[in-house]
N, CA, C and O atoms as a printed pandas DataFrame, in Angstrom:
     atom_number atom_name residue_name chain_id  residue_number  x_coord  y_coord  z_coord
0              1         N          MET        A               1   14.025    5.682  -21.402
1              2        CA          MET        A               1   13.362    4.885  -20.384
2              3         C          MET        A               1   12.593    3.771  -21.090
3              4         O          MET        A               1   11.946    3.996  -22.113
4              5         N          SER        A               2   12.672    2.618  -20.548
5              6        CA          SER        A               2   12.092    1.438  -21.173
6              7         C          SER        A               2   10.681    1.145  -20.673
7              8         O          SER        A               2   10.392    1.282  -19.484
8              9         N          ASP        A               3    9.800    0.738  -21.603
9             10        CA          ASP        A               3    8.469    0.288  -21.213
10            11         C          ASP        A               3    8.543   -0.992  -20.394
11            12         O          ASP        A               3    7.587   -1.356  -19.710
12            13         N          LYS        A               4    9.677   -1.669  -20.468
13            14        CA          LYS        A               4    9.853   -2.895  -19.682
14            15         C          LYS        A               4    9.852   -2.605  -18.184
15            16         O          LYS        A               4    9.675   -3.510  -17.369
16            17         N          ARG        A               5   10.050   -1.338  -17.827
17            18        CA          ARG        A               5   10.067   -0.938  -16.415
18            19         C          ARG        A               5    8.691   -0.519  -15.916
19            20         O          ARG        A               5    8.498   -0.319  -14.717
20            21         N          LYS        A               6    7.743   -0.387  -16.821
21            22        CA          LYS        A               6    6.406    0.113  -16.467
22            23         C          LYS        A               6    5.447   -1.054  -16.269
23            24         O          LYS        A               6    4.779   -1.479  -17.211
24            25         N          TRP        A               7    5.380   -1.561  -15.071
25            26        CA          TRP        A               7    4.461   -2.640  -14.721
26            27         C          TRP        A               7    4.255   -2.603  -13.215
27            28         O          TRP        A               7    5.025   -1.969  -12.494
28            29         N          VAL        A               8    3.233   -3.272  -12.747
29            30        CA          VAL        A               8    2.915   -3.255  -11.318
30            31         C          VAL        A               8    3.508   -4.503  -10.672
31            32         O          VAL        A               8    3.032   -5.614  -10.905
32            33         N          PRO        A               9    4.549   -4.320   -9.860
33            34        CA          PRO        A               9    5.184   -5.480   -9.231
34            35         C          PRO        A               9    4.414   -5.958   -7.998
35            36         O          PRO        A               9    3.654   -5.208   -7.385
36            37         N          GLU        A              10    4.633   -7.208   -7.661
37            38        CA          GLU        A              10    4.100   -7.755   -6.417
38            39         C          GLU        A              10    5.266   -7.893   -5.449
39            40         O          GLU        A              10    6.270   -8.534   -5.760
40            41         N          ILE        A              11    5.129   -7.297   -4.293
41            42        CA          ILE        A              11    6.191   -7.366   -3.287
42            43         C          ILE        A              11    6.006   -8.664   -2.512
43            44         O          ILE        A              11    4.940   -8.921   -1.953
44            45         N          MET        A              12    7.056   -9.475   -2.488
45            46        CA          MET        A              12    7.009  -10.808   -1.896
46            47         C          MET        A              12    7.833  -10.836   -0.606
47            48         O          MET        A              12    8.754  -10.044   -0.410
48            49         N          TYR        A              13    7.470  -11.764    0.248
49            50        CA          TYR        A              13    8.202  -11.988    1.492
50            51         C          TYR        A              13    8.379  -13.486    1.665
51            52         O          TYR        A              13    7.542  -14.273    1.224
52            53         N          GLU        A              14    9.468  -13.876    2.307
53            54        CA          GLU        A              14    9.629  -15.268    2.691
54            55         C          GLU        A              14    9.975  -15.302    4.170
55            56         O          GLU        A              14   10.491  -14.332    4.725
56            57         N          GLU        A              15    9.688  -16.418    4.790
57            58        CA          GLU        A              15   10.025  -16.565    6.206
58            59         C          GLU        A              15   11.524  -16.371    6.388
59            60         O          GLU        A              15   12.324  -16.887    5.608
60            61         N          TYR        A              16   11.891  -15.635    7.406
61            62        CA          TYR        A              16   13.314  -15.421    7.638
62            63         C          TYR        A              16   13.951  -16.675    8.202
63            64         O          TYR        A              16   13.522  -17.216    9.221
64            65         N          GLU        A              17   14.972  -17.113    7.522
65            66        CA          GLU        A              17   15.834  -18.197    7.990
66            67         C          GLU        A              17   17.246  -17.809    7.597
67            68         O          GLU        A              17   17.447  -17.084    6.623
68            69         N          GLU        A              18   18.215  -18.282    8.342
69            70        CA          GLU        A              18   19.593  -17.886    8.064
70            71         C          GLU        A              18   20.031  -18.224    6.649
71            72         O          GLU        A              18   20.833  -17.501    6.058
72            73         N          ASP        A              19   19.515  -19.312    6.102
73            74        CA          ASP        A              19   19.938  -19.722    4.773
74            75         C          ASP        A              19   18.974  -19.266    3.672
75            76         O          ASP        A              19   19.096  -19.708    2.529
76            77         N          SER        A              20   18.010  -18.380    4.004
77            78        CA          SER        A              20   17.076  -17.910    2.982
78            79         C          SER        A              20   17.800  -17.005    1.992
79            80         O          SER        A              20   18.677  -16.229    2.372
80            81         N          ILE        A              21   17.431  -17.111    0.742
81            82        CA          ILE        A              21   18.124  -16.362   -0.314
82            83         C          ILE        A              21   17.932  -14.856   -0.164
83            84         O          ILE        A              21   18.821  -14.086   -0.526
84            85         N          SER        A              22   16.782  -14.424    0.366
85            86        CA          SER        A              22   16.517  -12.982    0.494
86            87         C          SER        A              22   16.996  -12.414    1.825
87            88         O          SER        A              22   16.996  -11.198    2.018
88            89         N          GLY        A              23   17.399  -13.277    2.733
89            90        CA          GLY        A              23   17.834  -12.800    4.040
90            91         C          GLY        A              23   16.715  -12.102    4.808
91            92         O          GLY        A              23   16.977  -11.291    5.696
92            93         N          GLY        A              24   15.474  -12.419    4.465
93            94        CA          GLY        A              24   14.344  -11.818    5.149
94            95         C          GLY        A              24   13.892  -10.495    4.562
95            96         O          GLY        A              24   12.906   -9.921    5.025
96            97         N          LEU        A              25   14.598   -9.995    3.544
97            98        CA          LEU        A              25   14.197   -8.738    2.905
98            99         C          LEU        A              25   13.088   -9.004    1.888
99           100         O          LEU        A              25   13.058  -10.069    1.273
100          101         N          PRO        A              26   12.180   -8.048    1.707
101          102        CA          PRO        A              26   11.160   -8.230    0.671
102          103         C          PRO        A              26   11.826   -8.258   -0.705
103          104         O          PRO        A              26   12.920   -7.723   -0.885
104          105         N          PHE        A              27   11.156   -8.886   -1.670
105          106        CA          PHE        A              27   11.721   -8.964   -3.019
106          107         C          PHE        A              27   10.607   -8.912   -4.047
107          108         O          PHE        A              27    9.431   -9.085   -3.726
108          109         N          ILE        A              28   11.004   -8.670   -5.293
109          110        CA          ILE        A              28   10.078   -8.614   -6.420
110          111         C          ILE        A              28   10.546   -9.643   -7.438
111          112         O          ILE        A              28   11.708   -9.634   -7.844
112          113         N          GLN        A              29    9.646  -10.531   -7.853
113          114        CA          GLN        A              29    9.962  -11.470   -8.916
114          115         C          GLN        A              29    9.740  -10.754  -10.240
115          116         O          GLN        A              29    8.609  -10.405  -10.579
116          117         N          VAL        A              30   10.810  -10.535  -10.986
117          118        CA          VAL        A              30   10.741   -9.797  -12.239
118          119         C          VAL        A              30   10.528  -10.792  -13.383
119          120         O          VAL        A              30   11.350  -11.685  -13.591
120          121         N          PRO        A              31    9.427  -10.639  -14.121
121          122        CA          PRO        A              31    9.187  -11.529  -15.255
122          123         C          PRO        A              31   10.298  -11.416  -16.300
123          124         O          PRO        A              31   10.985  -10.397  -16.382
124          125         N          GLU        A              32   10.462  -12.453  -17.082
125          126        CA          GLU        A              32   11.532  -12.511  -18.070
126          127         C          GLU        A              32   11.464  -11.360  -19.076
127          128         O          GLU        A              32   12.503  -10.890  -19.539
128          129         N          ASP        A              33   10.273  -10.904  -19.417
129          130        CA          ASP        A              33   10.114   -9.844  -20.418
130          131         C          ASP        A              33   10.071   -8.444  -19.802
131          132         O          ASP        A              33    9.738   -7.483  -20.495
132          133         N          LYS        A              34   10.402   -8.310  -18.516
133          134        CA          LYS        A              34   10.361   -7.021  -17.816
134          135         C          LYS        A              34   11.706   -6.721  -17.178
135          136         O          LYS        A              34   12.585   -7.580  -17.101
136          137         N          GLU        A              35   11.847   -5.474  -16.719
137          138        CA          GLU        A              35   12.996   -5.048  -15.926
138          139         C          GLU        A              35   12.464   -4.573  -14.580
139          140         O          GLU        A              35   11.268   -4.325  -14.427
140          141         N          MET        A              36   13.350   -4.452  -13.620
141          142        CA          MET        A              36   12.947   -3.928  -12.322
142          143         C          MET        A              36   12.327   -2.547  -12.535
143          144         O          MET        A              36   12.894   -1.737  -13.267
144          145         N          PRO        A              37   11.176   -2.254  -11.914
145          146        CA          PRO        A              37   10.547   -0.938  -12.103
146          147         C          PRO        A              37   11.484    0.200  -11.700
147          148         O          PRO        A              37   12.317    0.055  -10.805
148          149         N          ASP        A              38   11.327    1.339  -12.384
149          150        CA          ASP        A              38   12.163    2.489  -12.041
150          151         C          ASP        A              38   11.658    3.199  -10.794
151          152         O          ASP        A              38   12.419    3.880  -10.106
152          153         N          ILE        A              39   10.365    3.035  -10.506
153          154        CA          ILE        A              39    9.802    3.635   -9.305
154          155         C          ILE        A              39    8.680    2.739   -8.792
155          156         O          ILE        A              39    7.935    2.149   -9.574
156          157         N          VAL        A              40    8.572    2.648   -7.483
157          158        CA          VAL        A              40    7.515    1.863   -6.847
158          159         C          VAL        A              40    6.735    2.803   -5.944
159          160         O          VAL        A              40    7.319    3.564   -5.173
160          161         N          PHE        A              41    5.416    2.746   -6.043
161          162        CA          PHE        A              41    4.545    3.556   -5.211
162          163         C          PHE        A              41    3.982    2.683   -4.099
163          164         O          PHE        A              41    3.534    1.563   -4.345
164          165         N          MET        A              42    4.006    3.204   -2.870
165          166        CA          MET        A              42    3.462    2.471   -1.727
166          167         C          MET        A              42    2.724    3.446   -0.818
167          168         O          MET        A              42    3.157    4.580   -0.611
168          169         N          PHE        A              43    1.609    2.982   -0.286
169          170        CA          PHE        A              43    0.898    3.756    0.716
170          171         C          PHE        A              43    1.396    3.370    2.098
171          172         O          PHE        A              43    1.672    2.202    2.373
172          173         N          ALA        A              44    1.507    4.365    2.955
173          174        CA          ALA        A              44    1.734    4.132    4.376
174          175         C          ALA        A              44    0.405    4.425    5.063
175          176         O          ALA        A              44   -0.217    5.456    4.806
176          177         N          SER        A              45   -0.026    3.525    5.931
177          178        CA          SER        A              45   -1.271    3.773    6.666
178          179         C          SER        A              45   -0.938    3.913    8.140
179          180         O          SER        A              45   -0.077    3.215    8.677
180          181         N          GLN        A              46   -1.639    4.827    8.772
181          182        CA          GLN        A              46   -1.379    5.092   10.186
182          183         C          GLN        A              46   -2.689    5.485   10.861
183          184         O          GLN        A              46   -3.482    6.252   10.317
184          185         N          GLU        A              47   -2.893    4.947   12.047
185          186        CA          GLU        A              47   -4.085    5.316   12.810
186          187         C          GLU        A              47   -3.989    6.774   13.226
187          188         O          GLU        A              47   -2.923    7.256   13.609
188          189         N          THR        A              48   -5.125    7.476   13.146
189          190        CA          THR        A              48   -5.155    8.897   13.515
190          191         C          THR        A              48   -5.362    9.110   15.007
191          192         O          THR        A              48   -5.120   10.201   15.522
192          193         N          GLY        A              49   -5.811    8.068   15.703
193          194        CA          GLY        A              49   -6.161    8.203   17.112
194          195         C          GLY        A              49   -7.653    8.452   17.297
195          196         O          GLY        A              49   -8.154    8.428   18.422
196          197         N          ASP        A              50   -8.360    8.688   16.205
197          198        CA          ASP        A              50   -9.812    8.872   16.249
198          199         C          ASP        A              50  -10.496    7.580   15.826
199          200         O          ASP        A              50   -9.894    6.709   15.198
200          201         N          PHE        A              51  -11.773    7.483   16.188
201          202        CA          PHE        A              51  -12.544    6.285   15.869
202          203         C          PHE        A              51  -13.881    6.674   15.265
203          204         O          PHE        A              51  -14.391    7.772   15.488
204          205         N          GLU        A              52  -14.438    5.748   14.494
205          206        CA          GLU        A              52  -15.794    5.908   13.973
206          207         C          GLU        A              52  -16.483    4.554   14.064
207          208         O          GLU        A              52  -15.817    3.519   14.039
208          209         N          PRO        A              53  -17.799    4.551   14.169
209          210        CA          PRO        A              53  -18.497    3.274   14.323
210          211         C          PRO        A              53  -18.551    2.496   13.008
211          212         O          PRO        A              53  -18.692    3.077   11.932
212          213         N          ASP        A              54  -18.434    1.164   13.118
213          214        CA          ASP        A              54  -18.610    0.311   11.947
214          215         C          ASP        A              54  -20.100    0.004   11.777
215          216         O          ASP        A              54  -20.925    0.620   12.451
216          217         N          ALA        A              55  -20.460   -0.921   10.904
217          218        CA          ALA        A              55  -21.875   -1.223   10.618
218          219         C          ALA        A              55  -22.624   -1.705   11.855
219          220         O          ALA        A              55  -23.836   -1.512   11.954
220          221         N          GLU        A              56  -21.917   -2.333   12.804
221          222        CA          GLU        A              56  -22.546   -2.820   14.035
222          223         C          GLU        A              56  -22.445   -1.816   15.173
223          224         O          GLU        A              56  -22.903   -2.086   16.283
224          225         N          GLY        A              57  -21.848   -0.658   14.905
225          226        CA          GLY        A              57  -21.727    0.360   15.937
226          227         C          GLY        A              57  -20.457    0.255   16.766
227          228         O          GLY        A              57  -20.256    1.049   17.685
228          229         N          ASN        A              58  -19.590   -0.717   16.460
229          230        CA          ASN        A              58  -18.336   -0.870   17.194
230          231         C          ASN        A              58  -17.315    0.160   16.708
231          232         O          ASN        A              58  -17.249    0.458   15.515
232          233         N          PRO        A              59  -16.519    0.702   17.633
233          234        CA          PRO        A              59  -15.540    1.709   17.222
234          235         C          PRO        A              59  -14.417    1.085   16.372
235          236         O          PRO        A              59  -13.843    0.057   16.733
236          237         N          GLN        A              60  -14.128    1.721   15.263
237          238        CA          GLN        A              60  -13.037    1.306   14.382
238          239         C          GLN        A              60  -12.078    2.478   14.229
239          240         O          GLN        A              60  -12.518    3.618   14.080
240          241         N          PRO        A              61  -10.763    2.215   14.264
241          242        CA          PRO        A              61   -9.813    3.323   14.126
242          243         C          PRO        A              61   -9.902    3.957   12.740
243          244         O          PRO        A              61  -10.075    3.262   11.739
244          245         N          ILE        A              62   -9.785    5.256   12.696
245          246        CA          ILE        A              62   -9.714    5.973   11.432
246          247         C          ILE        A              62   -8.266    5.928   10.964
247          248         O          ILE        A              62   -7.345    6.251   11.714
248          249         N          MET        A              63   -8.081    5.524    9.716
249          250        CA          MET        A              63   -6.742    5.377    9.155
250          251         C          MET        A              63   -6.445    6.534    8.213
251          252         O          MET        A              63   -7.322    7.001    7.486
252          253         N          GLU        A              64   -5.213    6.982    8.235
253          254        CA          GLU        A              64   -4.748    8.013    7.319
254          255         C          GLU        A              64   -3.785    7.347    6.341
255          256         O          GLU        A              64   -2.924    6.570    6.753
256          257         N          MET        A              65   -3.921    7.643    5.064
257          258        CA          MET        A              65   -3.071    7.035    4.044
258          259         C          MET        A              65   -2.235    8.118    3.378
259          260         O          MET        A              65   -2.750    9.176    3.018
260          261         N          GLU        A              66   -0.943    7.848    3.215
261          262        CA          GLU        A              66   -0.061    8.783    2.524
262          263         C          GLU        A              66    0.740    8.008    1.487
263          264         O          GLU        A              66    1.288    6.947    1.785
264          265         N          LEU        A              67    0.806    8.539    0.271
265          266        CA          LEU        A              67    1.492    7.874   -0.827
266          267         C          LEU        A              67    2.972    8.228   -0.833
267          268         O          LEU        A              67    3.344    9.397   -0.732
268          269         N          TYR        A              68    3.809    7.205   -0.954
269          270        CA          TYR        A              68    5.258    7.379   -1.043
270          271         C          TYR        A              68    5.756    6.787   -2.350
271          272         O          TYR        A              68    5.127    5.903   -2.932
272          273         N          GLN        A              69    6.910    7.295   -2.802
273          274        CA          GLN        A              69    7.531    6.813   -4.030
274          275         C          GLN        A              69    8.957    6.384   -3.718
275          276         O          GLN        A              69    9.692    7.080   -3.018
276          277         N          TYR        A              70    9.333    5.234   -4.245
277          278        CA          TYR        A              70   10.682    4.708   -4.042
278          279         C          TYR        A              70   11.340    4.524   -5.402
279          280         O          TYR        A              70   10.853    3.769   -6.243
280          281         N          ALA        A              71   12.450    5.219   -5.608
281          282        CA          ALA        A              71   13.144    5.187   -6.891
282          283         C          ALA        A              71   14.237    4.121   -6.883
283          284         O          ALA        A              71   14.837    3.835   -5.847
284          285         N          ASN        A              72   14.478    3.549   -8.033
285          286        CA          ASN        A              72   15.534    2.558   -8.214
286          287         C          ASN        A              72   16.873    3.293   -8.264
287          288         O          ASN        A              72   17.146    4.035   -9.207
288          289         N          MET        A              73   17.694    3.085   -7.260
289          290        CA          MET        A              73   18.968    3.799   -7.153
290          291         C          MET        A              73   19.908    3.475   -8.308
291          292         O          MET        A              73   20.702    4.329   -8.703
292          293         N          GLN        A              74   19.841    2.279   -8.851
293          294        CA          GLN        A              74   20.719    1.912   -9.967
294          295         C          GLN        A              74   20.422    2.783  -11.192
295          296         O          GLN        A              74   21.341    3.227  -11.880
296          297         N          TYR        A              75   19.146    3.021  -11.459
297          298        CA          TYR        A              75   18.789    3.867  -12.598
298          299         C          TYR        A              75   19.234    5.307  -12.361
299          300         O          TYR        A              75   19.701    5.971  -13.286
300          301         N          LEU        A              76   19.091    5.794  -11.128
301          302        CA          LEU        A              76   19.566    7.142  -10.814
302          303         C          LEU        A              76   21.080    7.233  -11.005
303          304         O          LEU        A              76   21.588    8.206  -11.563
304          305         N          LYS        A              77   21.779    6.229  -10.544
305          306        CA          LYS        A              77   23.243    6.210  -10.674
306          307         C          LYS        A              77   23.656    6.229  -12.137
307          308         O          LYS        A              77   24.611    6.909  -12.512
308          309         N          ASN        A              78   22.930    5.477  -12.963
309          310        CA          ASN        A              78   23.273    5.412  -14.389
310          311         C          ASN        A              78   22.998    6.730  -15.119
311          312         O          ASN        A              78   23.710    7.058  -16.069
312          313         N          ASP        A              79   21.986    7.488  -14.698
313          314        CA          ASP        A              79   21.555    8.659  -15.457
314          315         C          ASP        A              79   21.964   10.005  -14.869
315          316         O          ASP        A              79   21.877   11.024  -15.555
316          317         N          LEU        A              80   22.405   10.031  -13.623
317          318        CA          LEU        A              80   22.833   11.293  -13.007
318          319         C          LEU        A              80   24.347   11.408  -13.022
319          320         O          LEU        A              80   25.051   10.398  -13.045
320          321         N          ASP        A              81   24.849   12.640  -13.008
321          322        CA          ASP        A              81   26.286   12.821  -12.828
322          323         C          ASP        A              81   26.622   12.464  -11.375
323          324         O          ASP        A              81   25.737   12.428  -10.519
324          325         N          ALA        A              82   27.891   12.203  -11.106
325          326        CA          ALA        A              82   28.320   11.713   -9.788
326          327         C          ALA        A              82   27.944   12.674   -8.663
327          328         O          ALA        A              82   27.532   12.235   -7.589
328          329         N          GLU        A              83   28.081   13.973   -8.894
329          330        CA          GLU        A              83   27.769   14.945   -7.846
330          331         C          GLU        A              83   26.272   14.923   -7.506
331          332         O          GLU        A              83   25.903   14.941   -6.332
332          333         N          SER        A              84   25.419   14.883   -8.525
333          334        CA          SER        A              84   23.971   14.847   -8.286
334          335         C          SER        A              84   23.570   13.558   -7.590
335          336         O          SER        A              84   22.736   13.563   -6.684
336          337         N          TYR        A              85   24.169   12.455   -8.020
337          338        CA          TYR        A              85   23.859   11.167   -7.400
338          339         C          TYR        A              85   24.250   11.181   -5.922
339          340         O          TYR        A              85   23.499   10.691   -5.079
340          341         N          ASP        A              86   25.408   11.733   -5.605
341          342        CA          ASP        A              86   25.828   11.825   -4.211
342          343         C          ASP        A              86   24.884   12.709   -3.400
343          344         O          ASP        A              86   24.640   12.427   -2.226
344          345         N          LYS        A              87   24.351   13.769   -4.000
345          346        CA          LYS        A              87   23.378   14.620   -3.307
346          347         C          LYS        A              87   22.133   13.818   -2.955
347          348         O          LYS        A              87   21.594   13.953   -1.856
348          349         N          VAL        A              88   21.679   12.988   -3.877
349          350        CA          VAL        A              88   20.518   12.130   -3.615
350          351         C          VAL        A              88   20.838   11.174   -2.472
351          352         O          VAL        A              88   20.034   11.011   -1.554
352          353         N          ARG        A              89   22.002   10.545   -2.522
353          354        CA          ARG        A              89   22.406    9.600   -1.473
354          355         C          ARG        A              89   22.428   10.283   -0.100
355          356         O          ARG        A              89   21.915    9.738    0.877
356          357         N          VAL        A              90   23.012   11.456   -0.036
357          358        CA          VAL        A              90   23.119   12.172    1.236
358          359         C          VAL        A              90   21.723   12.552    1.741
359          360         O          VAL        A              90   21.454   12.457    2.939
360          361         N          CYS        A              91   20.831   12.982    0.836
361          362        CA          CYS        A              91   19.447   13.307    1.236
362          363         C          CYS        A              91   18.740   12.101    1.849
363          364         O          CYS        A              91   17.872   12.257    2.708
364          365         N          LEU        A              92   19.109   10.908    1.409
365          366        CA          LEU        A              92   18.498    9.674    1.903
366          367         C          LEU        A              92   19.216    9.116    3.131
367          368         O          LEU        A              92   18.866    8.044    3.626
368          369         N          GLY        A              93   20.222    9.845    3.623
369          370        CA          GLY        A              93   20.942    9.397    4.814
370          371         C          GLY        A              93   22.090    8.447    4.515
371          372         O          GLY        A              93   22.632    7.817    5.423
372          373         N          LEU        A              94   22.463    8.343    3.239
373          374        CA          LEU        A              94   23.591    7.493    2.843
374          375         C          LEU        A              94   24.833    8.357    2.685
375          376         O          LEU        A              94   24.749    9.582    2.592
376          377         N          GLU        A              95   25.965    7.711    2.658
377          378        CA          GLU        A              95   27.214    8.434    2.439
378          379         C          GLU        A              95   27.450    8.577    0.938
379          380         O          GLU        A              95   26.907    7.800    0.152
380          381         N          PRO        A              96   28.255    9.561    0.529
381          382        CA          PRO        A              96   28.625    9.648   -0.890
382          383         C          PRO        A              96   29.215    8.314   -1.353
383          384         O          PRO        A              96   29.862    7.610   -0.578
384          385         N          LEU        A              97   28.988    7.978   -2.607
385          386        CA          LEU        A              97   29.314    6.651   -3.117
386          387         C          LEU        A              97   30.776    6.260   -2.914
387          388         O          LEU        A              97   31.057    5.167   -2.423
388          389         N          GLU        A              98   31.692    7.122   -3.277
389          390        CA          GLU        A              98   33.110    6.761   -3.175
390          391         C          GLU        A              98   33.518    6.530   -1.720
391          392         O          GLU        A              98   34.278    5.608   -1.425
392          393         N          PHE        A              99   33.018    7.356   -0.822
393          394        CA          PHE        A              99   33.310    7.192    0.605
394          395         C          PHE        A              99   32.761    5.851    1.094
395          396         O          PHE        A              99   33.439    5.133    1.829
396          397         N          ALA        A             100   31.529    5.511    0.685
397          398        CA          ALA        A             100   30.922    4.236    1.079
398          399         C          ALA        A             100   31.707    3.057    0.508
399          400         O          ALA        A             100   31.872    2.038    1.178
400          401         N          ARG        A             101   32.189    3.191   -0.718
401          402        CA          ARG        A             101   33.002    2.115   -1.338
402          403         C          ARG        A             101   34.277    1.879   -0.538
403          404         O          ARG        A             101   34.649    0.739   -0.262
404          405         N          GLN        A             102   34.942    2.976   -0.170
405          406        CA          GLN        A             102   36.195    2.853    0.589
406          407         C          GLN        A             102   35.946    2.171    1.928
407          408         O          GLN        A             102   36.724    1.311    2.341
408          409         N          LYS        A             103   34.862    2.549    2.609
409          410        CA          LYS        A             103   34.523    1.896    3.879
410          411         C          LYS        A             103   34.227    0.419    3.660
411          412         O          LYS        A             103   34.640   -0.424    4.456
412          413         N          GLY        A             104   33.512    0.103    2.584
413          414        CA          GLY        A             104   33.201   -1.290    2.270
414          415         C          GLY        A             104   34.456   -2.107    2.001
415          416         O          GLY        A             104   34.546   -3.266    2.407
416          417         N          MET        A             105   35.420   -1.510    1.321
417          418        CA          MET        A             105   36.687   -2.205    1.042
418          419         C          MET        A             105   37.434   -2.505    2.346
419          420         O          MET        A             105   38.018   -3.578    2.492
420          421         N          LYS        A             106   37.417   -1.560    3.289
421          422        CA          LYS        A             106   38.086   -1.776    4.576
422          423         C          LYS        A             106   37.420   -2.913    5.339
423          424         O          LYS        A             106   38.099   -3.740    5.947
424          425         N          VAL        A             107   36.094   -2.953    5.308
425          426        CA          VAL        A             107   35.369   -4.036    5.978
426          427         C          VAL        A             107   35.711   -5.372    5.318
427          428         O          VAL        A             107   35.933   -6.366    6.010
428          429         N          SER        A             108   35.753   -5.399    4.011
429          430        CA          SER        A             108   36.091   -6.640    3.285
430          431         C          SER        A             108   37.503   -7.103    3.612
431          432         O          SER        A             108   37.749   -8.297    3.787
432          433         N          GLU        A             109   38.429   -6.153    3.694
433          434        CA          GLU        A             109   39.805   -6.502    4.044
434          435         C          GLU        A             109   39.888   -7.126    5.436
435          436         O          GLU        A             109   40.600   -8.111    5.634
436          437         N          LYS        A             110   39.159   -6.551    6.403
437          438        CA          LYS        A             110   39.154   -7.099    7.756
438          439         C          LYS        A             110   38.614   -8.523    7.759
439          440         O          LYS        A             110   39.158   -9.399    8.432
440          441         N          ILE        A             111   37.548   -8.748    7.010
441          442        CA          ILE        A             111   36.960  -10.084    6.944
442          443         C          ILE        A             111   37.930  -11.083    6.336
443          444         O          ILE        A             111   38.076  -12.201    6.829
444          445         N          LEU        A             112   38.599  -10.667    5.252
445          446        CA          LEU        A             112   39.533  -11.558    4.574
446          447         C          LEU        A             112   40.779  -11.835    5.419
447          448         O          LEU        A             112   41.370  -12.909    5.312
448          449         N          ASN        A             113   41.182  -10.878    6.256
449          450        CA          ASN        A             113   42.386  -11.031    7.065
450          451         C          ASN        A             113   42.142  -11.761    8.378
451          452         O          ASN        A             113   43.093  -12.039    9.109
452          453         N          ASN        A             114   40.901  -12.075    8.690
453          454        CA          ASN        A             114   40.613  -12.778    9.943
454          455         C          ASN        A             114   40.335  -14.224    9.729
455          456         O          ASN        A             114   40.076  -14.952   10.687
């Protein structure tokens, strides 16, 4: 594992436009001396439905924070055997890699033939 992967990325967004390079998806600008992180940690915040007073006595929602981890699928693919990698994909709601590739090829063929 490379130290080049150990850094804190900034998640960027751009306005969605049809010709935008990111297609509206968030992205990370990777510095020249770094690689894409192997894992990204993100908090999810959600209102609990309860309130507490702020400094002026106004009700403020109580927030609950839960930490999530997102792994780089390319690194998993490179380091796991095919069966283990497919198990990870299926756990995440994806199809096994070879099945997904075959479906992708059929979609590409339809596009090219139209």
